[in-house]
C-alpha positions in Angstrom: 1.2 -12.0 -3.4 -0.4 -14.9 -5.3 -2.9 -16.1 -7.8 -5.4 -19.0 -7.4 -3.0 -21.5 -6.0 -2.5 -19.7 -2.7 -6.2 -18.7 -2.1 -7.2 -21.0 0.7 -10.9 -20.8 0.4 -11.9 -23.7 -2.0 -15.2 -22.1 -3.0 -13.4 -18.9 -3.9 -10.8 -20.8 -5.9 -13.5 -22.5 -7.9 -15.3 -19.2 -8.7 -12.0 -17.7 -9.8 -11.3 -20.6 -12.2 -14.8 -20.7 -13.6 -14.9 -16.9 -14.3 -11.3 -16.7 -15.4 -10.7 -13.9 -12.8 -7.3 -13.0 -11.5 -6.5 -12.6 -7.9 -3.5 -11.7 -5.9 -3.2 -11.8 -2.1 -0.8 -11.0 0.6 -0.7 -10.6 4.4 -0.1 -6.9 5.0 1.8 -5.6 8.0 0.4 -2.9 10.1 2.0 0.5 9.5 5.0 1.1 11.8 6.4 4.5 12.4 9.9 3.1 13.1 10.1 0.1 10.8 12.9 1.4 8.5 14.9 3.4 11.0 14.3 4.1 14.7 14.3 7.6 16.1 17.7 9.2 15.7 19.3 12.6 15.7 19.9 14.5 12.5 23.2 16.3 12.1 23.3 19.3 14.4 23.9 22.8 13.1 22.3 25.4 10.9 20.5 24.5 7.7 21.7 20.9 7.7 21.3 17.8 5.5 21.4 14.3 6.9 21.9 11.5 4.3 21.4 7.9 5.0 22.7 5.5 2.4 22.6 2.1 4.2 18.9 1.3 3.7 18.3 -1.7 1.4 15.4 -4.1 0.8 16.2 -5.8 4.1 14.7 -2.8 5.8 11.4 -3.1 4.0 8.6 -5.3 5.3 8.6 -7.6 2.3 6.0 -5.6 0.3 6.3 -2.3 -1.5 5.4 0.4 1.0 4.9 4.2 1.0 7.4 5.8 3.4 6.6 8.5 5.9 9.1 10.5 7.9 8.6 12.5 11.1 10.9 15.1 12.5 10.4 16.3 16.0 11.9 19.7 17.0 13.3 20.2 20.5 11.8 23.1 22.5 12.9 26.4 21.1 13.8 25.3 17.6 12.9 27.5 14.6 12.7 25.2 11.6 11.2 26.9 8.5 11.3 23.9 6.1 11.9 20.1 6.3 12.1 17.8 3.3 13.3 14.3 2.3 14.7 13.1 -1.0 14.2 9.3 -1.6 16.1 7.2 -4.1 15.0 3.6 -4.7 13.0 1.2 -6.9 9.3 0.7 -7.1 7.5 -2.6 -7.0 8.2 -3.2 -10.7 12.0 -2.7 -10.3 12.1 0.7 -11.9 14.5 3.3 -10.4 12.8 6.4 -9.1 13.4 9.5 -6.9 11.0 11.7 -5.1 11.3 14.9 -3.0 8.7 15.1 -0.2 8.1 18.3 1.8 7.0 17.9 5.4 4.2 19.9 7.0 4.6 21.3 10.5 2.2 20.8 13.4 3.4 22.3 16.7 7.0 21.4 16.1 6.3 17.9 14.5 7.1 17.8 10.8 5.5 15.0 8.8 6.0 14.1 5.2 4.4 11.2 3.3 5.6 10.0 -0.1 3.2 9.3 -3.0 5.1 6.4 -4.5 5.6 2.8 -3.2 9.2 1.6 -2.7 10.3 -2.0 -2.8 13.9 -0.9 -2.1 15.3 2.3 -0.6 18.9 3.0 -1.5 19.1 6.3 0.2 17.2 9.2 1.8 18.4 12.7 2.3 16.8 14.7 5.0 17.1 18.5 4.7 16.2 20.9 7.6 16.2 24.6 7.1 16.8 26.1 10.6 19.1 25.3 13.5 19.2 21.6 14.5 19.8 20.7 18.1 21.2 17.5 19.4 17.9 16.7 21.0 16.0 16.8 17.7 14.8 13.4 16.3 13.6 11.9 13.1 12.0 8.6 12.2 11.2 6.9 9.0 8.4 4.2 8.7 5.5 3.5 6.4 1.8 4.3 6.1 -1.3 2.3 5.4 -0.7 2.2 1.7 0.9 -0.7 -0.2 2.3 -1.0 -3.7 0.5 -3.4 -6.0 2.6 -6.2 -7.5 0.6 -6.2 -10.7 -0.3 -3.3 -12.9 -4.0 -2.5 -13.1 -5.3 -0.4 -16.0 -8.6 0.9 -14.8 -10.4 1.0 -11.5 -13.3 -0.9 -12.9 -11.0 -3.9 -13.5 -10.9 -4.4 -9.7 -14.2 -6.1 -8.9 -13.5 -6.8 -5.2 -11.2 -5.7 -2.5 -11.2 -8.0 0.5 -9.4 -8.1 3.9 -10.0 -11.0 6.2 -12.8 -12.1 3.9 -14.8 -8.8 4.2 -15.0 -5.9 1.8 -12.5 -3.1 2.2 -13.4 0.4 1.1 -9.8 1.4 0.5 -8.6 3.7 -2.2 -6.9 2.4 -5.4 -4.4 4.7 -7.1 -3.8 3.9 -10.8 -1.2 6.6 -11.0 1.0 5.1 -8.4 -0.4 1.5 -8.5 -1.1 1.5 -4.8 -3.9 0.4 -2.5 -4.6 2.4 0.7 -6.5 0.3 3.2 -9.6 1.4 5.0 -9.4 -1.5 7.3 -6.3 -1.6 9.6 -3.8 -4.1 8.1 -2.8 -7.1 10.1 -0.1 -9.7 9.2 -2.4 -12.4 10.6 -5.1 -11.9 8.0 -5.1 -12.0 4.2 -5.8 -9.1 1.8 -7.1 -10.1 -1.7 -7.8 -8.1 -4.9 -10.0 -9.7 -7.6 -9.2 -8.3 -11.0 -10.8 -8.8 -14.4 -8.3 -10.7 -16.6 -8.6 -8.5 -19.8 -6.7 -5.7 -18.1 -4.5 -7.7 -15.8 -0.8 -7.1 -16.4 2.1 -9.3 -15.3 
């Protein structure tokens, strides 16, 4: 994330200074289904809870991300519900917790959080049903990133760019996140141009 100093295009820097606009930029990583934790087996048994408490900021990709978890049932399982409870901090350092229910599609349960996490302290996976040793779950992140600066209204964002081209992604003021329309790539830069009157440090 940056302001004018790290914007490489000299013409863009000049426009930013002249118009007193704010900008922040970063190089987003592509979503990775196994970034936080590779596929592993939940605790076997009936109606089980698997809690992982070893995740820290080191497991995050260096930018606030929205976690997603996927639980894959072994043949013959009969899960009736799957959920995850996250505990961590958002991109502004505020503590938060969230319970995410997964939806089932042919034995693959997927749950996507609504909030962006800078740090994950723990996540508790709860499965209602009988868990087999061959069942697996993975936690990664989706194509949504937490903004490092608070934005008050959508109209304050006058441009969303990725690799120098407009991105039609979705801005969430509630969760201060940006969901890319263009596939993120760590080799290219994403930039938001924001009106200064509603730009919050």
